[in-house]
N, C-alpha and C positions, 0 to 999 in steps of 0.2 A: 603628352601635355604641352602646352607651350607656356612660357613664362616671358612676360613683358618686364623689361626693367629700367632701371634709372640709376645711375651710379653717381652720388654726389659727395663734395667736399663741401660742407657748410652749406651755402645755397647755391653754390657752383655745380652745374651739370656737367660732369667730365664724360660721361659715356652713357647712351641708351641704345636699345637694341632688344631683342627677342632670342629665347632659345626654344628649339624643338626638342623636348626631352623625350628621348626612347629608351628601350632596353639597351641599345649600342651605344657604348660608351665614346662620346667624341670629345676633342678639345679644340677650341675655338680661341682664336686671339683678335680682340678689337679694340682697337686705341689703347687705351691703357690698362686693358684687363685680359687675361689670360683665364679661361672658363673651362673647366673639364667637368662634363655632366653625364649622367646616365640614369635610367629609371629602375628602381629595385622594386620589390613586391608591393609595397605600400608607401613608398616615397620618391621624390628625387633627391639623389645626392649630387650637390653642386659644389666644386672646389674652385673658390675665386682669389687670384693672385692680381694684386694692383702693383704697377711698377711705373718705372720711370726709364729712361736709357741708361741709367748708371745705378739704379736701386731698387729692390722691390720692398713695397711699404707694408703691405700685409699678405697673409695667405690664410683663407679660413674655407671649412667645408661645413656646409648647411644641408640638413636633412629635411626637406620639406614635404609634409604629408600630400599626396595627392588628393586634389580639392579643386574646386571652382570659387575663385575668390569674389568676395561681394564688393570689394573695394580695394584701393591699393593697400599692400601692408608694407612694413618697413623693419630692416634689421641695421642695429648700430654695429660698424666694423671699426675700431679705433676713431680717426677723425672723420671716416666715410659714412655714409648712408647707403644701403641697398633698398631702393623701393622696387617692390614687384608686385605682379598682378598672375595669378594663375589662370589658364583657362583650358578647358577640358575640350579634346578634339571631338567633333560629331561624328 
């Protein structure tokens, strides 16, 4: 499953990108985010850490059902917002 995402603080886009979530667990670091992800039987498990050079702001583990998003979805994480769209691979 591909997950396109945008990570916001208020209206400011801090990071955008995409993840290719598979059964193999991967950890990626992009800008202000460290993201660990893997595909389970019926969901994607995604752990997000937002940080600066000196401190970690949040750490959250999300369980997102395997699906194709009809539109952008969002989750509030403290002062941040994670917008995402799931795309099933053909």
